[in-house]
C-alpha positions as a printed Julia matrix, in Angstrom:
707×3 Matrix{Float64}:
 -31.98  -20.35  -44.4
 -34.77  -18.71  -42.18
 -37.73  -16.93  -40.87
 -40.61  -17.01  -39.27
 -43.47  -14.85  -40.39
 -44.21  -13.51  -37.42
 -46.95  -11.32  -36.11
 -48.34   -9.76  -33.1
 -50.32   -5.88  -33.72
 -50.79   -4.91  -30.13
 -46.89   -4.73  -29.73
 -46.11   -1.19  -31.31
 -46.96    0.36  -27.9
 -45.06   -1.86  -26.05
 -41.9    -1.88  -28.35
 -41.89    1.65  -28.09
 -41.23    1.1   -24.4
 -38.51   -2.26  -25.64
 -36.36    0.32  -27.17
 -34.77    2.3   -24.81
 -32.74   -1.05  -22.83
 -33.73   -4.42  -24.23
 -31.72   -7.66  -24.84
 -30.94  -11.41  -27.0
 -32.45  -13.92  -26.58
 -33.09  -17.23  -28.96
 -35.2   -16.28  -31.79
 -37.04  -18.97  -33.69
 -36.7   -18.83  -37.1
 -38.67  -21.17  -39.11
 -37.35  -22.35  -42.37
 -39.53  -22.21  -45.49
 -36.91  -21.55  -48.34
 -33.76  -22.62  -49.8
 -31.94  -19.85  -51.33
 -28.95  -18.41  -50.45
 -30.02  -14.6   -49.7
 -32.5   -15.75  -47.15
 -30.17  -14.74  -44.11
 -30.11  -10.99  -46.22
 -33.09  -10.62  -46.7
 -35.08  -11.7   -43.22
 -35.64   -8.84  -40.97
 -34.95  -11.48  -38.18
 -31.71  -12.2   -37.29
 -29.84  -16.03  -37.62
 -27.57  -18.07  -39.04
 -28.4   -21.41  -40.57
 -26.44  -24.43  -41.15
 -27.72  -26.36  -43.81
 -27.22  -30.32  -44.21
 -24.19  -30.58  -46.67
 -22.24  -28.1   -44.46
 -23.2   -30.23  -41.29
 -21.96  -33.73  -42.87
 -19.4   -31.99  -44.7
 -16.57  -33.05  -42.77
 -17.58  -36.14  -41.44
 -17.59  -34.91  -37.42
 -18.92  -38.29  -35.21
 -20.55  -35.62  -32.89
 -22.92  -32.04  -32.97
 -20.1   -29.85  -30.91
 -17.26  -30.75  -33.55
 -19.15  -29.19  -36.07
 -20.78  -26.6   -33.88
 -17.17  -25.26  -32.57
 -16.41  -24.11  -36.0
 -19.86  -21.65  -36.05
 -19.0   -17.58  -35.33
 -19.31  -17.05  -31.57
 -19.57  -20.79  -30.46
 -17.13  -22.82  -28.05
 -17.82  -26.32  -26.39
 -16.23  -26.17  -22.58
 -14.03  -29.45  -21.61
 -10.68  -31.25  -22.91
  -9.93  -31.3   -26.92
 -11.58  -33.37  -29.06
 -13.81  -34.83  -25.96
 -17.12  -32.88  -26.45
 -19.04  -30.63  -23.52
 -21.48  -28.36  -23.13
 -21.78  -25.69  -26.62
 -21.46  -22.06  -25.09
 -22.85  -18.75  -27.57
 -21.01  -15.49  -26.75
 -18.68  -17.98  -24.3
 -21.17  -18.79  -21.66
 -22.79  -21.8   -20.81
 -24.63  -23.04  -17.34
 -28.15  -22.11  -18.88
 -27.33  -18.45  -20.4
 -27.33  -20.79  -24.22
 -30.64  -22.39  -24.47
 -30.8   -25.64  -26.46
 -33.88  -26.56  -28.23
 -34.95  -29.45  -30.92
 -37.34  -28.77  -33.14
 -38.37  -25.26  -31.39
 -38.98  -27.24  -27.86
 -36.41  -27.25  -24.93
 -34.28  -30.13  -24.41
 -34.89  -32.25  -21.27
 -32.32  -31.72  -18.17
 -29.06  -33.6   -19.01
 -29.75  -34.17  -22.43
 -26.74  -33.98  -25.32
 -26.59  -32.51  -28.43
 -24.32  -35.27  -28.7
 -26.63  -37.93  -29.19
 -28.3   -37.25  -32.5
 -26.19  -37.86  -35.37
 -25.15  -35.01  -37.55
 -26.49  -37.26  -40.29
 -30.21  -37.25  -39.58
 -30.08  -33.37  -38.94
 -31.16  -31.23  -41.36
 -30.55  -27.64  -40.02
 -28.78  -26.05  -37.52
 -29.96  -22.27  -36.84
 -27.83  -20.17  -34.16
 -30.76  -17.26  -32.73
 -29.15  -14.78  -31.88
 -31.43  -11.86  -31.36
 -35.62  -12.19  -28.92
 -38.73  -13.21  -30.98
 -41.28  -13.81  -28.86
 -42.28  -17.0   -30.7
 -39.11  -18.89  -28.59
 -38.86  -19.27  -25.06
 -36.86  -16.49  -24.26
 -34.7   -17.98  -21.87
 -31.08  -17.44  -23.34
 -29.71  -15.2   -22.18
 -26.51  -15.57  -25.01
 -28.49  -16.86  -27.3
 -29.52  -20.46  -28.71
 -29.05  -23.59  -30.8
 -32.07  -25.36  -32.29
 -31.37  -28.27  -34.39
 -34.29  -29.37  -36.67
 -34.19  -32.66  -37.54
 -34.5   -33.95  -40.82
 -38.48  -33.34  -42.39
 -38.6   -32.76  -45.78
 -39.07  -35.73  -48.15
 -38.42  -34.89  -52.2
 -38.4   -37.87  -53.13
 -37.6   -42.04  -52.25
 -34.04  -42.11  -50.8
 -32.71  -45.58  -49.32
 -29.1   -45.02  -47.88
 -27.4   -47.23  -45.78
 -23.58  -45.81  -43.93
 -21.03  -47.85  -41.95
 -17.97  -45.78  -40.31
 -15.17  -47.39  -37.47
 -13.72  -44.38  -35.79
 -10.81  -44.91  -33.47
  -9.52  -43.15  -30.69
  -6.14  -44.2   -28.97
  -6.98  -47.41  -28.25
 -10.72  -47.29  -28.54
 -12.9   -47.37  -30.87
 -15.94  -46.54  -31.98
 -18.32  -48.29  -35.16
 -21.44  -46.83  -36.48
 -24.09  -47.65  -38.35
 -27.24  -45.22  -39.86
 -29.56  -45.96  -42.58
 -32.56  -43.88  -44.01
 -35.87  -44.15  -45.03
 -37.6   -41.98  -47.14
 -40.53  -41.4   -50.06
 -43.71  -39.95  -50.78
 -47.55  -40.92  -52.75
 -49.31  -38.37  -53.69
 -50.46  -36.28  -50.27
 -48.98  -38.39  -47.85
 -44.54  -39.14  -47.47
 -42.83  -40.85  -44.5
 -39.14  -41.02  -43.35
 -37.45  -42.9   -40.9
 -33.62  -42.54  -39.37
 -31.48  -44.67  -37.92
 -28.35  -45.05  -36.13
 -26.7   -47.56  -34.42
 -23.35  -47.22  -32.32
 -21.05  -48.86  -29.9
 -18.53  -46.3   -28.31
 -16.12  -47.39  -26.33
 -13.63  -44.94  -24.63
 -10.85  -44.4   -22.65
  -9.8   -41.12  -20.68
  -6.86  -41.17  -18.75
  -5.95  -38.03  -16.1
  -3.46  -36.87  -13.2
  -4.53  -34.56  -10.06
  -2.38  -32.84   -7.79
  -3.08  -31.55   -4.77
  -1.58  -29.26   -3.08
  -1.12  -27.19    0.42
   1.01  -24.19    1.44
   0.44  -22.56    4.78
   0.01  -18.33    5.15
   4.03  -18.47    5.08
   4.11  -20.21    1.56
   5.54  -23.29    2.88
   4.41  -26.92    1.25
   2.73  -28.95    3.81
   1.0   -31.17    1.21
   1.32  -32.99   -2.23
  -0.4   -35.04   -4.01
  -0.2   -36.76   -6.86
  -3.44  -39.36   -8.12
  -3.18  -40.56  -11.99
  -6.9   -41.38  -13.03
  -8.71  -43.99  -15.66
 -11.9   -43.68  -16.72
 -13.07  -46.4   -19.0
 -15.82  -48.34  -20.38
 -19.16  -48.82  -23.34
 -22.06  -47.28  -24.22
 -24.67  -48.76  -26.72
 -27.11  -46.07  -28.12
 -29.63  -46.27  -30.89
 -31.15  -43.35  -32.13
 -34.38  -43.49  -34.62
 -36.34  -40.38  -35.83
 -39.51  -41.45  -37.75
 -41.69  -39.02  -39.21
 -44.77  -39.22  -40.62
 -47.04  -36.21  -43.37
 -50.56  -36.07  -44.53
 -51.62  -33.38  -47.52
 -55.04  -32.49  -46.33
 -57.95  -31.06  -47.87
 -58.27  -27.62  -48.9
 -54.27  -27.24  -48.05
 -53.73  -28.41  -45.07
 -51.24  -30.55  -43.38
 -50.66  -32.81  -40.49
 -47.6   -34.51  -39.42
 -45.77  -36.6   -37.01
 -42.18  -36.61  -35.71
 -40.34  -38.28  -33.6
 -37.4   -39.03  -31.27
 -36.78  -42.21  -29.69
 -33.24  -42.32  -27.99
 -31.93  -45.49  -26.64
 -28.54  -45.79  -24.01
 -26.87  -47.87  -21.98
 -23.78  -47.12  -20.37
 -20.66  -49.34  -18.46
 -18.23  -47.55  -17.41
 -15.52  -47.71  -14.66
 -13.13  -44.69  -12.87
 -10.11  -45.91  -10.94
  -7.89  -43.78   -9.47
  -4.0   -44.45   -7.06
  -3.55  -41.87   -4.6
   0.44  -41.05   -3.74
   1.33  -38.52   -0.73
   4.39  -36.89   -1.37
   3.82  -34.61    1.19
   2.02  -34.58    4.01
  -0.92  -37.77    4.79
  -2.86  -39.46    2.45
  -6.75  -39.23    1.87
  -9.57  -41.35    2.85
  -9.38  -43.92    0.4
  -6.11  -43.16   -1.71
  -7.17  -46.09   -3.76
 -10.65  -46.29   -4.78
 -12.65  -47.75   -8.14
 -15.61  -46.56   -8.74
 -18.66  -48.69  -10.96
 -21.45  -47.28  -12.97
 -24.58  -49.15  -15.15
 -27.3   -47.16  -16.41
 -30.35  -47.48  -19.29
 -31.27  -43.86  -20.52
 -34.36  -43.71  -22.86
 -35.53  -40.49  -24.16
 -38.4   -39.94  -25.73
 -40.38  -37.94  -27.4
 -43.67  -37.19  -30.12
 -44.72  -34.22  -31.76
 -48.26  -33.99  -33.21
 -48.46  -30.91  -35.72
 -51.27  -29.6   -38.24
 -51.8   -26.58  -39.99
 -55.3   -25.45  -41.15
 -55.21  -22.37  -43.94
 -57.48  -19.62  -43.23
 -59.03  -16.76  -45.45
 -57.76  -13.64  -46.01
 -53.44  -15.82  -46.44
 -54.44  -17.09  -42.2
 -52.81  -19.78  -40.92
 -53.48  -21.93  -37.89
 -50.24  -23.85  -36.59
 -51.23  -26.25  -33.7
 -48.68  -28.44  -32.33
 -49.65  -31.34  -29.33
 -46.16  -32.71  -28.02
 -45.8   -35.34  -25.54
 -42.35  -37.38  -23.74
 -39.94  -39.02  -21.32
 -36.83  -39.16  -19.72
 -35.48  -41.97  -17.4
 -32.53  -43.24  -16.19
 -31.93  -46.4   -14.3
 -28.43  -46.31  -12.8
 -26.72  -48.63   -9.89
 -23.64  -46.8    -8.87
 -20.73  -48.81   -7.02
 -18.04  -46.85   -5.08
 -14.46  -49.48   -3.53
 -12.89  -47.53   -1.12
  -9.21  -49.37    0.35
  -6.27  -47.42    2.14
  -2.43  -47.51    0.8
  -2.44  -51.06    0.82
  -4.98  -51.43   -1.64
  -7.26  -53.5     1.77
 -10.64  -52.89    1.59
 -12.12  -49.92    4.06
 -15.65  -49.38    2.87
 -18.52  -49.56    0.47
 -20.85  -46.5    -1.18
 -24.14  -47.83   -3.32
 -26.77  -46.27   -5.07
 -29.56  -47.22   -6.93
 -31.2   -44.04   -8.35
 -34.2   -43.81  -11.1
 -35.29  -40.47  -11.91
 -37.82  -39.97  -14.72
 -39.44  -36.69  -16.15
 -42.21  -36.53  -18.14
 -43.52  -33.99  -20.3
 -46.91  -32.68  -21.88
 -46.65  -30.03  -24.89
 -48.58  -27.97  -26.47
 -48.28  -25.01  -28.58
 -50.71  -23.08  -30.91
 -49.71  -19.99  -33.27
 -52.0   -18.13  -35.64
 -50.48  -15.92  -38.01
 -52.46  -13.45  -40.75
 -50.77  -10.41  -43.11
 -52.33   -7.5   -42.67
 -52.26   -5.89  -45.6
 -49.26   -5.97  -48.24
 -46.96   -4.7   -45.19
 -47.23   -6.66  -41.65
 -47.24   -9.66  -40.8
 -48.74  -10.16  -37.54
 -48.98  -13.49  -35.01
 -50.36  -14.48  -31.63
 -50.44  -17.4   -29.37
 -49.7   -19.39  -26.49
 -46.58  -21.94  -25.74
 -47.22  -24.42  -22.48
 -45.99  -27.31  -20.7
 -45.95  -29.72  -17.95
 -43.49  -31.35  -16.54
 -43.42  -34.04  -13.69
 -40.18  -35.09  -12.56
 -39.75  -38.04   -9.9
 -36.54  -39.67   -8.33
 -35.88  -42.83   -6.77
 -32.38  -42.82   -4.87
 -31.38  -44.9    -2.0
 -28.14  -45.07   -0.74
 -26.33  -47.26    1.07
 -22.96  -47.78    3.08
 -20.86  -50.61    4.04
 -18.09  -51.32    6.32
 -14.35  -53.61    5.06
 -16.12  -56.23    6.26
 -19.22  -55.79    4.21
 -21.85  -54.51    7.66
 -24.04  -52.05    6.44
 -23.17  -48.92    8.31
 -25.37  -46.26    7.37
 -28.07  -45.49    4.95
 -30.27  -43.1     3.07
 -33.49  -42.59    0.95
 -34.15  -39.64   -1.13
 -37.06  -39.64   -3.38
 -38.59  -36.65   -4.21
 -41.57  -35.79   -6.83
 -41.46  -32.31   -8.36
 -43.63  -30.92  -11.21
 -42.91  -27.45  -13.31
 -45.34  -25.61  -15.17
 -45.07  -23.48  -17.69
 -47.03  -20.83  -19.41
 -46.48  -18.52  -21.87
 -48.04  -16.3   -24.39
 -47.21  -14.12  -27.24
 -47.94  -11.37  -29.69
 -45.77   -9.98  -32.78
 -45.3    -8.34  -35.88
 -43.17   -8.17  -38.61
 -44.06   -4.65  -40.73
 -42.51   -3.64  -43.9
 -42.0     0.08  -43.22
 -40.56   -0.04  -46.99
 -38.54   -1.34  -49.68
 -35.78   -1.09  -47.89
 -36.36   -1.13  -43.81
 -38.36   -3.66  -42.19
 -39.2    -4.05  -38.67
 -39.73   -6.68  -35.99
 -41.96   -6.41  -32.75
 -42.69   -9.02  -30.03
 -44.03   -9.39  -27.17
 -43.61  -13.0   -24.8
 -45.29  -12.68  -21.02
 -43.46  -16.08  -19.74
 -44.31  -17.66  -16.02
 -42.69  -20.83  -14.32
 -44.24  -22.28  -11.5
 -41.87  -25.0    -9.57
 -41.98  -27.22   -6.74
 -41.45  -30.43   -5.17
 -42.34  -32.04   -2.23
 -40.52  -35.1    -0.47
 -41.51  -38.79   -0.24
 -38.53  -40.18    1.97
 -38.4   -38.75    5.55
 -35.24  -37.77    5.13
 -35.87  -36.6     1.43
 -34.84  -32.71    0.9
 -37.61  -30.11    2.23
 -40.41  -28.83    0.02
 -40.45  -26.03   -2.17
 -42.01  -23.62   -4.54
 -41.15  -21.25   -6.55
 -43.01  -19.08   -8.98
 -41.4   -16.72  -11.65
 -42.29  -14.7   -14.3
 -41.17  -12.37  -16.85
 -42.38  -10.01  -19.58
 -40.16   -9.82  -22.85
 -40.54   -7.35  -25.41
 -37.92   -7.27  -28.17
 -37.21   -5.27  -31.28
 -35.39   -6.07  -34.1
 -34.89   -3.38  -37.15
 -33.19   -3.91  -40.55
 -31.83   -1.73  -43.46
 -31.1    -2.8   -46.46
 -28.35   -0.35  -48.07
 -27.93    0.32  -52.34
 -25.4    -1.54  -52.15
 -27.59   -4.47  -50.77
 -25.55   -4.37  -47.21
 -27.8    -4.83  -44.52
 -27.68   -2.92  -41.15
 -29.61   -4.39  -37.61
 -30.32   -3.55  -34.53
 -31.87   -5.59  -32.06
 -33.17   -4.85  -29.06
 -34.79   -7.35  -26.04
 -35.31   -8.74  -22.77
 -34.21  -12.3   -21.96
 -33.84  -14.13  -19.08
 -32.17  -17.75  -17.17
 -34.26  -19.87  -14.84
 -32.59  -21.93  -12.45
 -33.12  -25.35  -13.3
 -35.15  -27.99  -10.51
 -31.34  -29.69  -10.1
 -30.19  -26.17   -8.39
 -33.43  -25.3    -6.7
 -33.68  -28.33   -4.6
 -31.92  -28.75   -1.41
 -30.11  -31.94   -1.76
 -26.21  -32.72   -0.94
 -24.33  -34.52   -3.44
 -21.97  -35.37   -1.85
 -18.04  -36.87   -3.11
 -16.51  -40.42   -1.6
 -13.5   -39.61   -0.74
 -11.18  -35.99   -1.12
 -13.3   -33.35    0.4
 -11.56  -30.31    0.8
 -12.19  -26.67   -0.92
 -10.91  -27.52   -4.23
 -13.33  -30.96   -4.33
 -16.46  -30.05   -1.86
 -19.87  -31.32   -2.23
 -22.53  -29.54   -4.28
 -26.13  -28.73   -2.66
 -29.52  -27.06   -4.29
 -31.1   -23.33   -3.2
 -34.08  -23.08   -3.54
 -34.18  -19.39   -2.76
 -32.86  -18.72   -6.12
 -34.49  -16.49   -8.5
 -34.6   -15.85  -12.41
 -31.42  -13.8   -13.75
 -32.69  -10.62  -15.38
 -30.97   -9.33  -18.62
 -30.99   -6.51  -21.05
 -29.11   -6.13  -24.16
 -28.33   -4.97  -27.53
 -26.93   -6.82  -31.0
 -26.1    -4.49  -33.87
 -24.59   -6.23  -37.22
 -23.16   -5.4   -40.4
 -23.25   -7.48  -43.49
 -21.89   -7.08  -46.59
 -22.96   -9.72  -49.35
 -20.58  -10.82  -52.06
 -23.32  -12.74  -54.06
 -23.28  -16.62  -54.68
 -23.01  -17.73  -50.79
 -20.46  -15.19  -49.78
 -20.39  -12.39  -47.34
 -18.14  -10.34  -44.76
 -20.16   -9.94  -41.57
 -19.22   -7.79  -37.94
 -21.57   -7.55  -35.4
 -21.52   -6.81  -31.56
 -23.6    -7.08  -28.59
 -24.0    -5.79  -25.13
 -25.93   -7.12  -21.65
 -26.88   -6.59  -18.34
 -27.63   -8.69  -15.64
 -29.57   -9.18  -12.75
 -29.3   -11.11  -10.05
 -26.4   -13.22  -11.8
 -26.03  -16.54   -9.95
 -22.48  -17.7    -8.88
 -21.14  -20.33   -6.99
 -20.78  -19.35   -3.03
 -18.48  -22.0    -1.17
 -18.56  -22.8     2.69
 -18.94  -25.41    5.49
 -21.39  -26.92    6.5
 -21.34  -30.13    9.26
 -17.5   -30.22    8.45
 -17.97  -30.92    4.95
 -16.73  -28.03    2.45
 -20.05  -27.36   -0.09
 -20.52  -25.19   -3.0
 -23.57  -23.51   -3.75
 -25.19  -21.55   -5.98
 -26.87  -17.79   -4.84
 -27.59  -14.87   -6.72
 -25.38  -12.45   -6.11
 -25.86   -9.32   -7.69
 -25.48   -7.91  -11.08
 -23.08   -8.54  -13.98
 -21.71   -6.87  -17.47
 -20.93   -8.24  -20.91
 -20.04   -7.34  -24.2
 -18.67   -8.55  -27.21
 -17.75   -8.36  -31.34
 -17.73  -11.63  -33.73
 -16.84  -11.36  -37.37
 -17.15  -13.88  -39.73
 -16.6   -14.12  -43.41
 -17.27  -16.5   -46.16
 -15.44  -16.41  -49.43
 -15.83  -18.62  -52.76
 -12.08  -17.57  -54.63
 -12.64  -19.9   -57.27
 -14.99  -22.56  -58.91
 -12.89  -24.82  -56.42
 -11.53  -23.41  -53.26
 -14.02  -21.85  -50.67
 -12.77  -20.48  -47.03
 -14.34  -19.76  -43.99
 -12.93  -17.76  -41.41
 -14.29  -16.34  -37.86
 -13.48  -14.64  -34.78
 -15.18  -13.4   -31.7
 -14.21  -11.8   -28.43
 -15.9   -11.56  -25.47
 -15.9    -9.22  -22.09
 -17.83  -10.01  -18.96
 -17.85   -8.33  -15.55
 -19.12   -9.14  -12.05
 -20.01   -6.45   -9.95
 -19.68   -8.03   -6.54
 -16.93  -10.56   -7.26
 -13.9    -8.33   -6.53
 -11.27   -7.65   -9.72
  -9.53   -8.76  -11.6
 -10.8   -11.58  -13.55
 -14.32  -11.03  -12.45
 -15.49  -12.9   -15.41
 -18.53  -14.51  -15.11
 -18.33  -18.41  -14.87
 -17.04  -19.84  -17.05
 -16.97  -17.36  -20.28
 -14.38  -18.22  -23.18
 -12.66  -14.87  -23.64
 -12.09  -15.84  -27.2
 -12.61  -18.04  -30.22
 -11.73  -17.76  -33.87
 -11.55  -20.43  -36.62
  -9.94  -20.78  -40.25
 -11.11  -23.53  -42.1
 -11.64  -24.24  -45.92
 -12.66  -26.33  -48.84
 -11.19  -27.27  -52.15
 -12.7   -29.38  -54.78
 -11.46  -31.14  -58.11
 -13.19  -34.61  -60.08
 -14.16  -37.14  -57.61
 -12.17  -35.55  -54.52
 -12.93  -33.07  -51.98
 -10.69  -32.1   -49.13
 -10.85  -29.21  -46.55
 -10.3   -29.02  -42.72
  -9.95  -26.22  -39.9
  -7.94  -25.33  -36.65
 -10.44  -24.2   -34.07
  -8.52  -21.86  -30.96
 -10.36  -21.53  -28.24
  -8.86  -18.94  -25.13
  -8.87  -19.1   -21.39
  -7.81  -18.11  -18.65
  -8.56  -17.24  -14.69
 -11.87  -16.39  -13.47
 -12.74  -15.58  -10.15
 -15.49  -17.5    -8.41
 -15.35  -15.08   -5.35
 -12.85  -13.05   -3.16
 -11.66  -16.85   -2.19
 -12.03  -19.23   -5.04
  -9.84  -18.71   -8.46
 -10.13  -21.55  -11.37
  -8.45  -21.41  -14.81
  -8.02  -23.37  -17.95
  -5.57  -24.06  -20.65
  -6.84  -22.56  -24.18
  -7.53  -25.13  -26.26
  -6.26  -25.57  -30.49
  -7.94  -28.39  -32.49
  -6.99  -29.13  -36.36
  -9.72  -30.88  -38.24
  -8.81  -32.68  -41.89
 -10.84  -34.99  -43.92
 -11.12  -35.66  -47.52
 -14.52  -37.13  -49.68
 -14.44  -39.39  -52.41
 -17.65  -39.34  -54.88
 -16.87  -43.29  -55.85
 -19.78  -43.44  -58.1
 -23.3   -41.4   -58.22
 -23.99  -43.61  -55.15
 -21.32  -44.07  -53.55
 -19.31  -42.01  -51.39
 -16.3   -42.56  -49.2
 -15.7   -39.78  -46.34
 -12.07  -39.82  -44.25
 -11.83  -37.25  -40.75
  -8.76  -36.52  -38.3
  -9.9   -34.21  -35.73
  -7.77  -33.48  -33.01
  -4.2   -33.92  -34.52
  -2.42  -31.21  -32.48
  -3.4   -33.8   -29.71
  -2.63  -30.75  -26.93
  -2.6   -31.65  -23.29
  -5.51  -29.59  -21.09
  -5.11  -28.12  -17.75
  -8.2   -27.02  -15.0
  -7.31  -25.5   -12.21
  -8.64  -24.7    -8.65
  -7.19  -22.34   -6.19
  -8.55  -21.76   -2.5
  -7.13  -18.8    -0.39
  -8.31  -18.78    2.87
  -7.07  -17.48    6.78
  -5.11  -20.55    7.04
  -3.57  -20.43    3.77
  -3.93  -21.6     0.31
  -4.81  -25.13   -1.45
  -4.48  -25.66   -5.09
  -5.89  -28.41   -7.52
  -4.55  -29.77  -11.38
  -6.17  -31.84  -13.83
  -3.98  -32.72  -16.32
  -5.93  -34.44  -19.22
  -3.65  -36.28  -22.45
  -6.12  -35.66  -25.54
  -5.98  -37.92  -28.21
  -6.73  -37.21  -32.25
  -9.44  -39.15  -33.62
 -10.06  -41.34  -37.02
 -12.91  -41.68  -38.55
 -13.54  -43.65  -41.91
 -17.34  -43.32  -42.83
 -18.63  -45.31  -46.29
 -22.42  -43.96  -47.2
 -24.03  -45.96  -50.73
 -27.27  -44.76  -51.94
 -29.39  -47.65  -52.5
């Protein structure tokens, strides 16, 4: 497991006032040991999942790995992935990190093959070394970096979900020679997807009489080709200094088609009862980092990192609208090309002070420049142009943070961590085209103190308490006041979306506490609790503008959230391991009338139960995952809800010989239908939209060969 050797001496005074009311944010924990008791010994709290546990069940996506972890949930339909949440909260409350750096907007962790990951850190409480933009916590994905011996391996897999298949090929190379080592992992996939679902729309007047009923079966299908490369080079320099270079390249081409065929059972049809849309896009994400570590006198160490990255997309979208008889009515054509380039610089000076203190000072800075070329053209049924729009703009985000930390071993049983981070964000955008969004200038700065304590009892059990401040900064897409329109059927349950340049960051104070009972050999029982108080919480607001329904984010008062998490890892015998966890989350938004005035999209509860059994050359196991759901009131007029999720996953691993193994996995065997409901209740009556999505099991066979 891991922990940062943290430092920052001037924090003792500041942390005394932080002690009064602080919140959890993500913490940076660097793994430097592989001992099973690392989690037990560290002052800063984290859960670290090693490579063997990540690949154990042969999961195709990282979302399937993460959903089994304590307090982690995945939005969306069963077996189809989605946004990653901690404490039931997504929408920016959970920070996603790659090698300790925040990922670019729009980046999905499912683009990373589980086989290329060295470990995953679940960071529940804040340390100053990481950005504190994580009210719920942070998930830090560390790509493979350790090279201990020559390795040549290749794996080939085939996954099947309904009528769609996904072949994949992965290769890993690594070697070392004296003071030099290298590694390279590559994954090539071709994913065919087919997602059918049905929308039901109904409207009732003030008397409850049904005045509108529409049924719209829809299908989204297509193909995605992707290549992922993760090269790394390491050099050992004189006097123990080290230099390393690590990069991440993700290339993807998507070709998707969506089709909808509406039937108006009661009332009039929409503008385009039959419609289809084609979307073809090329994505490129490149990230490279150069790390230098210099050993200084007195046990001090200086760590410097310089990084650069680009995230770009070039896409073409075509919408074709038709009437009830299938006759063409209009076409909407969009060419778009957002590009985001980023430069980062971080540095940390670490120094032990006596035998009791490990101190550090550092900085974390980044400059991101985003530009988007977006050209829209409207055509009538005869193909004649009827309108056009150019919404090109350019924006930048500058971030500068300074931090200090001190980890203090007060006694053999008791240790403290103090941290202070000041982070400033400056965001600005400028229109390139005449009718692009208005100019935007926004700045925010946050002081984030943090305190963590660890008390080891006489029986080696551990008590933890953490206080800290965290925040959630609005992403650029939520700030730029540009309208994203729906091509058909704009209504209160299917509104356009628009940014709000007046959004402020959400600030949170919170408390984390835990009791950990260690049984030896990696077994443990753990119980933890958390509380957050959030100021200026962001809520979606529905309104009408120029005759169209629009949804936009607004700061809307304060909110509270709290919960409990239970975890058990037991070895019942040399052959049988059992895992279980349970979490329960509550929240309340003060300015939204109850009941059900929870934070938007929060998962109320999660539960996991899994086991692994080993004998001779075989390992078999699996688990069941449950995510509760229920109604959530967005405002006095809008109520959303979703169905709970139940997923059963099984796997079998056959070690054919020392270098060859065959892995079989089956995910989402329960094939539960998912439902989402959106209800608007206004002065003229109520409108409801229900989406029903059938799900399918995914079967995957993977052959792994050491060369």
